[in-house]
Backbone bond lengths (Angstrom), bond angles and torsions (degrees), N, CA, C in turn:
res aa  C-N    CA-C-N  psi(-1)  N-CA   C-N-CA  omega(-1)  CA-C   N-CA-C  phi
1 G - - - 1.448 - - 1.513 111.64 -
2 V 1.331 115.86 174.09 1.460 121.24 177.31 1.519 108.97 -67.34
3 A 1.324 117.55 139.45 1.465 121.81 -179.04 1.524 110.72 -54.09
4 G 1.330 115.70 142.23 1.450 120.90 179.62 1.511 114.04 94.66
5 N 1.328 117.37 9.38 1.462 121.35 -179.01 1.523 112.77 -111.68
6 G 1.322 116.50 25.19 1.461 120.39 175.41 1.509 114.97 110.50
7 Q 1.336 117.14 -3.18 1.461 119.15 -177.16 1.528 112.02 -65.88
8 Q 1.339 116.62 -45.41 1.461 120.26 -178.95 1.521 110.72 -63.50
9 E 1.327 115.80 -42.05 1.465 119.77 179.03 1.524 111.10 -63.26
10 L 1.331 116.78 -39.59 1.463 120.75 177.83 1.522 110.46 -60.28
11 A 1.330 116.67 -47.74 1.466 120.29 -179.71 1.520 111.25 -61.42
12 E 1.324 117.21 -41.01 1.462 120.82 -177.94 1.522 111.85 -69.67
13 V 1.319 117.53 -35.46 1.465 120.08 177.26 1.525 110.50 -67.96
14 V 1.321 117.03 -45.09 1.465 120.88 -178.03 1.524 111.33 -63.82
15 T 1.328 117.34 -34.46 1.465 120.96 -179.03 1.524 112.59 -93.27
16 C 1.328 116.90 10.42 1.475 123.20 176.30 1.522 112.86 64.98
17 L 1.317 117.53 26.53 1.458 121.27 174.83 1.522 111.80 -90.86
18 R 1.323 116.85 -13.49 1.462 122.39 -179.01 1.524 108.32 -133.27
19 P 1.344 118.32 133.39 1.469 119.98 179.42 1.528 111.38 -62.20
20 T 1.319 115.49 144.82 1.458 121.71 177.77 1.522 109.43 -86.17
21 E 1.324 117.27 128.00 1.457 120.93 -178.79 1.519 111.82 -86.64
22 Q 1.317 117.62 -31.30 1.459 120.92 176.90 1.518 109.20 -158.38
23 G 1.328 115.63 163.08 1.454 119.99 -177.82 1.513 111.66 82.56
24 A 1.318 116.15 -173.04 1.461 121.82 -177.03 1.517 109.98 -140.11
25 I 1.322 115.64 151.27 1.460 122.59 176.00 1.516 107.79 -117.80
26 L 1.327 116.17 122.36 1.459 121.65 178.62 1.519 108.90 -115.26
27 L 1.319 115.84 134.01 1.456 121.92 175.89 1.515 107.81 -117.50
28 Q 1.331 116.21 108.50 1.462 122.37 -174.63 1.530 110.77 53.03
29 G 1.330 115.37 41.42 1.450 121.61 176.65 1.507 115.45 86.74
30 A 1.323 118.54 -10.74 1.467 121.85 -177.91 1.529 109.58 -99.47
31 P 1.344 117.81 133.35 1.465 119.95 -178.96 1.526 112.23 -73.07
32 I 1.330 116.16 133.51 1.465 120.99 173.62 1.529 109.63 -128.52
33 T 1.324 116.05 21.83 1.458 122.28 -171.89 1.519 112.48 -54.71
34 H 1.319 117.55 -42.46 1.463 120.90 -176.65 1.524 111.16 -110.48
35 G 1.314 116.15 28.06 1.452 120.73 -178.13 1.520 112.69 -80.63
36 S 1.315 114.97 172.17 1.460 122.89 176.61 1.527 108.91 -100.06
37 P 1.334 117.97 169.47 1.466 118.94 173.95 1.523 112.92 -54.41
38 L 1.343 117.20 -34.68 1.463 119.59 178.02 1.526 110.53 -67.07
39 T 1.337 116.93 -34.59 1.464 120.79 174.50 1.525 110.16 -59.13
40 A 1.326 115.75 -44.68 1.466 120.32 179.89 1.523 111.08 -63.33
41 I 1.329 116.73 -44.20 1.467 120.51 -179.56 1.520 110.31 -62.40
42 R 1.331 116.39 -47.39 1.464 119.98 -179.38 1.524 111.90 -66.09
43 G 1.331 116.35 -25.28 1.454 120.05 177.40 1.519 113.58 -80.73
44 G 1.323 116.70 -6.33 1.459 119.97 177.75 1.513 114.96 99.49
45 I 1.337 117.31 18.69 1.462 120.38 178.08 1.524 109.63 -93.37
46 S 1.312 116.35 128.03 1.460 122.30 172.98 1.521 108.81 -111.43
47 H 1.341 115.56 150.68 1.462 120.11 -171.21 1.525 109.77 -136.06
48 I 1.318 115.98 123.61 1.464 122.20 171.67 1.526 106.33 -109.73
49 P 1.339 118.03 95.86 1.464 120.08 -175.29 1.518 112.33 -73.49
50 A 1.327 115.41 162.91 1.463 120.26 -179.86 1.524 111.46 -65.07
51 D 1.329 116.90 -38.31 1.461 122.18 -179.70 1.520 108.43 -91.99
52 R 1.323 116.09 90.00 1.467 119.34 -171.56 1.518 112.77 -64.30
53 L 1.334 117.40 -35.77 1.461 119.29 -177.33 1.525 112.02 -91.23
54 G 1.322 117.12 -31.82 1.461 119.96 -179.54 1.513 113.43 -76.92
55 M 1.353 116.94 -36.61 1.467 121.00 -176.73 1.519 114.03 -116.24
56 G 1.321 117.22 -31.18 1.457 119.51 -171.11 1.508 115.17 -90.66
57 L 1.324 116.92 -31.42 1.458 121.43 -174.25 1.524 110.02 -130.94
58 A 1.334 115.81 155.19 1.462 122.06 173.66 1.521 107.29 -98.47
59 G 1.326 116.85 103.30 1.450 121.72 -169.60 1.511 115.34 -59.61
60 N 1.326 117.57 -34.23 1.461 120.29 -176.95 1.523 113.07 -84.64
61 M 1.317 117.06 -5.32 1.458 120.67 179.08 1.524 109.95 -95.57
62 S 1.316 115.48 163.78 1.464 120.66 -176.42 1.522 111.63 -73.18
63 V 1.324 114.58 164.99 1.463 120.14 173.41 1.524 109.59 -56.92
64 S 1.314 117.04 -45.45 1.463 121.86 -179.77 1.520 111.66 -59.01
65 D 1.340 116.85 -47.27 1.466 120.26 -179.22 1.523 111.25 -61.33
66 N 1.323 116.58 -38.70 1.462 119.67 178.63 1.525 111.69 -67.86
67 L 1.316 117.08 -36.14 1.464 120.39 -178.37 1.521 112.58 -69.18
68 I 1.342 118.01 -27.72 1.472 119.90 -176.32 1.518 113.10 -95.15
69 M 1.321 118.70 3.06 1.463 120.68 -171.73 1.524 113.85 -57.12
70 K 1.325 118.22 -33.21 1.466 119.39 -178.52 1.523 112.61 -87.91
71 G 1.337 117.48 -18.04 1.456 119.01 -173.06 1.508 116.11 -119.15
72 Y 1.336 117.30 2.10 1.464 118.66 -172.46 1.523 113.48 -67.83
73 R 1.328 117.48 -18.62 1.468 119.78 -179.87 1.525 112.32 -74.79
74 N 1.306 116.68 -16.12 1.464 121.03 -170.13 1.523 111.78 -111.14
75 E 1.334 114.86 154.47 1.464 119.43 171.76 1.532 109.11 -67.11
76 P 1.308 119.49 148.94 1.472 127.80 4.42 1.516 114.38 -89.35
77 L 1.351 118.13 5.81 1.462 119.55 -176.57 1.518 112.53 -74.39
78 S 1.309 117.35 -19.58 1.463 120.89 176.38 1.514 109.38 -146.02
79 H 1.316 114.53 157.07 1.459 122.25 174.75 1.521 106.49 -127.75
80 G 1.331 115.89 105.14 1.453 118.79 -173.98 1.517 109.50 63.25
81 P 1.337 118.12 -129.47 1.467 120.75 -178.86 1.522 113.83 -85.11
82 L 1.330 118.25 -0.23 1.458 121.87 -173.00 1.525 111.82 -106.60
83 L 1.329 115.82 133.43 1.459 120.52 174.49 1.521 109.80 -75.84
84 A 1.325 115.80 145.65 1.467 121.56 -177.54 1.525 109.10 -102.69
85 G 1.332 116.69 105.34 1.460 121.62 -172.99 1.513 114.27 -58.62
86 G 1.328 117.54 -47.42 1.462 120.67 -177.60 1.512 113.09 -61.64
87 P 1.336 118.45 -53.49 1.466 119.74 177.53 1.525 113.22 -60.12
88 I 1.328 117.30 -34.51 1.466 119.92 178.67 1.526 110.60 -65.29
89 R 1.329 116.47 -43.84 1.472 119.64 178.69 1.526 110.94 -63.01
90 A 1.324 116.43 -40.25 1.467 120.14 179.18 1.525 110.97 -66.85
91 F 1.323 116.49 -41.85 1.463 122.22 179.50 1.527 110.28 -61.76
92 A 1.336 116.58 -49.22 1.462 120.61 -179.15 1.526 110.83 -63.69
93 G 1.319 116.76 -41.77 1.462 120.19 179.43 1.515 112.30 -61.78
94 R 1.331 115.87 -38.71 1.470 119.96 179.58 1.528 110.79 -63.48
95 L 1.338 116.67 -45.19 1.463 119.46 -178.71 1.528 111.64 -70.05
96 I 1.318 116.87 -37.07 1.467 119.89 177.45 1.525 110.28 -60.22
97 D 1.322 116.44 -41.84 1.470 120.11 178.90 1.528 111.54 -71.43
98 L 1.327 116.50 -45.04 1.458 120.99 -175.18 1.526 112.03 -64.20
99 F 1.336 116.21 -39.84 1.464 120.39 -176.60 1.529 112.63 -99.10
100 R 1.314 115.70 6.58 1.467 122.16 176.00 1.528 111.55 53.73
101 I 1.335 114.88 49.36 1.462 121.19 177.80 1.524 108.35 -81.34
102 S 1.314 116.62 118.29 1.460 121.15 -179.35 1.527 109.17 -86.14
103 T 1.331 116.46 107.96 1.461 122.19 -178.54 1.524 108.81 -147.86
104 P 1.340 118.37 143.90 1.466 119.42 177.43 1.521 112.74 -56.23
105 S 1.332 116.33 -37.02 1.461 121.03 176.90 1.511 108.66 -165.06
106 A 1.324 116.15 169.38 1.464 120.78 177.03 1.516 111.48 -67.39
107 A 1.338 117.15 -18.24 1.466 121.54 -178.96 1.528 112.71 -86.62
108 T 1.324 117.72 -5.43 1.464 121.68 179.99 1.523 110.57 -65.16
109 S 1.329 116.53 138.73 1.462 120.31 175.08 1.524 109.45 -61.30
110 V 1.331 116.17 132.70 1.463 119.48 -173.65 1.526 112.03 -64.72
111 R 1.335 117.78 -25.64 1.465 119.12 -179.83 1.531 112.20 -70.20
112 N 1.328 117.17 -13.26 1.463 120.62 178.27 1.526 112.99 -86.34
113 L 1.322 117.40 -2.80 1.459 121.05 177.42 1.523 110.36 -81.74
114 S 1.325 116.13 160.68 1.466 120.44 171.59 1.522 109.16 -68.22
115 G 1.334 116.21 164.08 1.463 119.62 178.75 1.514 112.45 -58.02
116 G 1.335 116.18 -40.42 1.458 119.82 179.91 1.507 112.35 -64.04
117 N 1.331 117.03 -39.65 1.458 119.92 -179.12 1.526 112.08 -76.53
118 M 1.339 117.29 -30.03 1.465 119.04 170.10 1.529 109.84 -59.77
119 Q 1.337 115.40 -45.79 1.462 119.55 -178.32 1.519 111.05 -64.38
120 K 1.327 117.43 -37.60 1.462 120.24 177.50 1.523 110.98 -64.60
121 A 1.339 117.13 -39.13 1.465 120.48 178.21 1.523 110.59 -64.02
122 L 1.323 116.45 -43.48 1.461 120.92 177.85 1.521 110.81 -63.18
123 L 1.311 115.87 -45.14 1.462 121.13 179.43 1.525 110.84 -62.52
124 A 1.325 116.50 -41.87 1.465 120.75 -179.90 1.521 111.18 -59.44
125 R 1.324 116.12 -47.20 1.465 119.65 -179.34 1.527 111.78 -62.53
126 E 1.320 116.53 -43.90 1.460 119.71 -174.79 1.525 111.99 -74.66
127 I 1.311 118.03 -33.61 1.459 120.88 -179.25 1.520 111.67 -79.47
128 D 1.337 117.46 -34.66 1.464 119.85 -176.74 1.521 112.27 -62.95
129 S 1.324 117.15 -20.41 1.466 120.05 178.88 1.527 112.48 -78.84
130 T 1.326 117.60 5.43 1.474 123.99 178.59 1.528 110.73 52.78
131 P 1.329 117.10 67.63 1.461 119.98 -174.21 1.521 114.08 -70.50
132 T 1.321 114.02 151.06 1.457 121.63 168.06 1.526 109.89 -80.27
133 L 1.338 114.64 -38.34 1.463 122.44 178.69 1.519 108.12 -134.31
134 L 1.318 116.41 128.87 1.463 122.23 176.74 1.523 108.35 -114.17
135 V 1.331 116.28 116.83 1.465 122.21 178.10 1.524 107.48 -99.05
136 A 1.327 116.64 111.25 1.468 121.95 -175.58 1.525 109.11 -116.32
137 V 1.332 116.43 113.11 1.464 121.85 -175.07 1.529 109.54 -104.91
138 Y 1.324 116.60 112.95 1.463 122.63 -177.46 1.536 110.94 45.50
139 P 1.325 118.22 54.69 1.470 120.38 -170.51 1.521 114.95 -69.42
140 T 1.336 118.60 -17.00 1.469 120.11 -179.18 1.525 112.67 -112.13
141 R 1.313 117.33 7.73 1.465 120.48 -177.53 1.535 110.28 -62.56
142 G 1.332 116.03 129.40 1.454 121.05 176.01 1.515 115.48 78.38
143 L 1.328 117.93 5.85 1.462 120.54 -177.61 1.525 110.87 -95.73
144 D 1.343 115.87 154.59 1.456 119.10 175.31 1.530 109.78 -77.09
145 I 1.317 116.33 175.61 1.466 120.52 -173.65 1.523 111.60 -60.82
146 G 1.324 116.87 -43.85 1.459 119.89 -178.35 1.510 112.67 -63.16
147 A 1.341 116.85 -46.61 1.463 120.59 179.58 1.524 110.94 -65.93
148 T 1.337 116.46 -37.72 1.466 120.38 177.85 1.520 111.05 -60.11
149 E 1.320 116.73 -45.58 1.462 120.08 -179.89 1.524 111.32 -65.30
150 D 1.331 117.79 -36.70 1.464 120.75 176.86 1.523 110.83 -61.89
151 V 1.334 116.20 -46.98 1.464 120.28 -179.50 1.528 110.28 -61.56
152 R 1.315 117.24 -46.24 1.470 120.49 -179.03 1.525 111.09 -63.13
153 R 1.323 116.32 -38.74 1.470 120.14 179.22 1.527 110.81 -62.13
154 H 1.323 116.88 -42.01 1.462 119.89 -179.92 1.536 111.46 -69.17
155 L 1.323 117.31 -36.37 1.465 119.79 177.01 1.526 110.78 -63.16
156 L 1.319 116.93 -44.63 1.462 120.34 179.23 1.523 111.28 -65.23
157 A 1.330 117.04 -36.04 1.463 120.11 177.96 1.523 110.79 -64.27
158 Q 1.336 116.86 -38.41 1.461 119.69 177.46 1.526 111.12 -66.73
159 R 1.320 116.55 -41.05 1.466 119.87 176.29 1.519 110.65 -60.05
160 D 1.320 116.50 -45.31 1.460 120.55 -178.74 1.526 111.86 -67.03
161 A 1.344 116.54 -24.37 1.464 120.76 178.28 1.523 112.11 -83.04
162 G 1.340 116.94 -4.28 1.455 120.03 175.25 1.510 115.80 109.50
163 A 1.327 118.11 -0.24 1.463 120.21 178.94 1.527 110.08 -78.71
164 A 1.333 115.30 147.29 1.463 120.17 170.21 1.525 107.58 -84.27
165 I 1.317 116.80 138.65 1.462 121.67 -179.05 1.524 108.81 -119.57
166 L 1.329 116.70 122.03 1.459 121.42 169.21 1.524 106.34 -101.19
167 L 1.329 115.89 100.82 1.462 122.41 -177.18 1.522 108.85 -99.97
168 I 1.320 116.19 119.87 1.456 121.65 177.93 1.521 107.94 -108.94
169 S 1.333 115.77 121.61 1.465 119.91 -174.38 1.522 109.67 -156.91
170 E 1.333 115.16 155.68 1.463 121.40 172.02 1.520 111.31 -100.72
171 E 1.322 116.95 -9.14 1.459 121.54 -175.26 1.531 110.07 -81.96
172 L 1.322 116.50 105.35 1.460 119.68 -176.19 1.522 112.00 -62.38
173 D 1.322 117.62 -39.67 1.467 119.14 178.86 1.526 110.31 -60.46
174 E 1.326 116.57 -42.09 1.460 121.07 178.70 1.525 110.86 -63.67
175 L 1.312 116.50 -45.51 1.460 120.70 -178.56 1.523 111.61 -64.60
176 F 1.326 117.04 -42.93 1.461 119.68 179.86 1.525 111.66 -68.33
177 T 1.322 117.22 -30.09 1.465 120.98 -179.48 1.522 112.29 -77.10
178 L 1.326 117.34 -39.60 1.461 121.05 -170.07 1.523 114.50 -99.03
179 S 1.317 118.03 -22.45 1.465 120.05 -166.96 1.523 113.34 -91.81
180 D 1.339 114.57 146.41 1.463 121.52 169.56 1.524 110.44 -90.74
181 W 1.342 116.18 -32.34 1.459 122.55 175.77 1.522 108.71 -135.56
182 L 1.332 116.77 150.35 1.456 122.77 174.62 1.521 108.98 -116.78
183 L 1.331 116.59 124.17 1.463 122.81 173.62 1.523 106.47 -111.20
184 V 1.318 117.26 116.55 1.464 121.34 -173.78 1.523 109.69 -103.62
185 L 1.349 115.87 128.28 1.458 122.08 179.47 1.522 110.37 -110.86
186 S 1.331 115.27 143.13 1.459 121.91 171.59 1.520 107.51 -144.82
187 E 1.326 116.71 123.21 1.462 122.83 -178.38 1.523 111.54 52.66
188 G 1.320 115.94 39.40 1.453 121.13 176.56 1.515 115.17 79.10
189 Q 1.324 117.88 2.40 1.460 122.15 -178.34 1.527 110.29 -111.15
190 I 1.339 115.65 147.59 1.459 120.76 177.27 1.525 109.37 -79.41
191 M 1.318 115.89 120.15 1.458 121.41 179.09 1.521 112.45 -91.75
192 G 1.324 116.91 -20.67 1.455 119.52 179.38 1.509 111.66 174.78
193 L 1.326 115.66 151.91 1.463 123.60 173.32 1.518 106.21 -125.78
194 V 1.325 116.70 111.23 1.463 120.68 -169.10 1.524 111.15 -139.36
195 R 1.332 114.81 157.91 1.453 121.41 171.23 1.531 108.54 -79.56
196 P 1.330 119.10 138.63 1.466 119.96 179.43 1.527 113.11 -56.91
197 E 1.341 116.05 -36.94 1.458 118.77 -177.99 1.530 112.68 -74.88
198 A 1.337 117.14 -8.54 1.464 120.24 -176.86 1.526 112.79 -99.20
199 V 1.337 117.39 -1.78 1.463 120.52 -178.43 1.526 109.67 -135.88
200 T 1.316 114.63 163.18 1.466 120.42 173.82 1.527 109.10 -99.72
201 R 1.314 115.48 164.51 1.462 119.52 175.97 1.522 110.94 -61.98
202 N 1.313 117.06 -34.09 1.459 120.70 178.26 1.525 111.02 -64.18
203 E 1.336 116.96 -40.94 1.467 120.35 178.71 1.520 110.96 -65.23
204 V 1.330 116.81 -40.10 1.466 119.83 177.13 1.526 110.03 -65.36
205 G 1.336 116.76 -39.37 1.458 120.36 177.25 1.518 112.22 -60.08
206 L 1.327 117.05 -38.88 1.463 120.70 177.45 1.524 111.01 -65.94
207 M 1.335 116.91 -39.16 1.466 119.57 176.53 1.524 110.78 -65.01
208 M 1.334 117.06 -40.05 1.463 120.71 177.43 1.523 110.82 -61.14
209 A 1.337 116.50 -29.21 1.458 121.57 179.27 1.523 112.52 -85.08
210 G 1.342 117.39 -2.46 1.453 120.14 174.61 1.506 115.97 112.25
211 E 1.342 118.52 7.93 1.462 120.90 178.38 1.525 108.98 -89.58
212 R 1.325 116.16 115.46 1.461 121.19 -174.51 1.526 111.52 -81.04
213 R 1.352 115.60 139.66 1.467 120.30 172.76 1.521 108.82 -70.32
214 T 1.338 116.35 148.01 1.455 120.24 177.87 1.518 110.16 -80.25
215 E 1.326 116.86 163.03 1.462 121.20 177.51 1.522 110.75 -60.26
216 A 1.326 116.99 -35.35 1.467 119.92 179.01 1.523 110.45 -64.58
217 D 1.317 115.81 -39.30 1.465 119.68 178.38 1.519 111.31 -63.00
218 D 1.340 116.91 -34.04 1.460 121.97 -174.80 1.518 113.00 -96.61
219 A 1.319 117.24 14.75 1.465 120.44 -173.06 1.515 113.09 -61.19
220 T 1.323 117.58 -26.04 1.467 119.48 -177.76 1.519 112.78 -94.79
221 A 1.331 118.34 3.96 1.468 120.91 -179.35 1.519 110.10 -70.46
222 P 1.359 117.10 152.15 1.463 119.65 -178.11 1.518 111.73 -73.17
């Protein structure tokens, strides 16, 4: 749907960044409704927020420091209370190579990277944790064609590896290309849950504008 119609709130509730007012959230059958962000992380939820520098990355910290944020508590990146320099350098180097992050070095401040390379660093950190659920909010917004294709390729690879992907986007071409199901929101309400191959872009546009699908239309939804 169009930004501002409940997408951000949905992402924040699923990742335990926003309290749930009603209903329940189950992750592989286990309730996380009143959990904390750490509950979500430990449950296997990864999050690519819309604001990559404001929420996803620490701009004044190095590329390496940003890449280890989810794993620094565990061996081999740390031993007890001490960080392990050698394993950290190897870990960061592996992700920089794997995700083709263009940076002068792992010690470079992440805010000095291009938008595309910031997004690759964020994606690398969140994907390397082998998520059960990956929540990606406008993951290609503002990126050039090459970076966009890299991000989409990694999302599809995670789907093929068995992860569930909650992709939030306004780009209809992107949604029709990447999605197995489309859930359309307008003013915080669900307008329809449909297969991309079962609707036209015009029909999705009408749902984005507030036209609700009928129950008959949604009869094949899960």
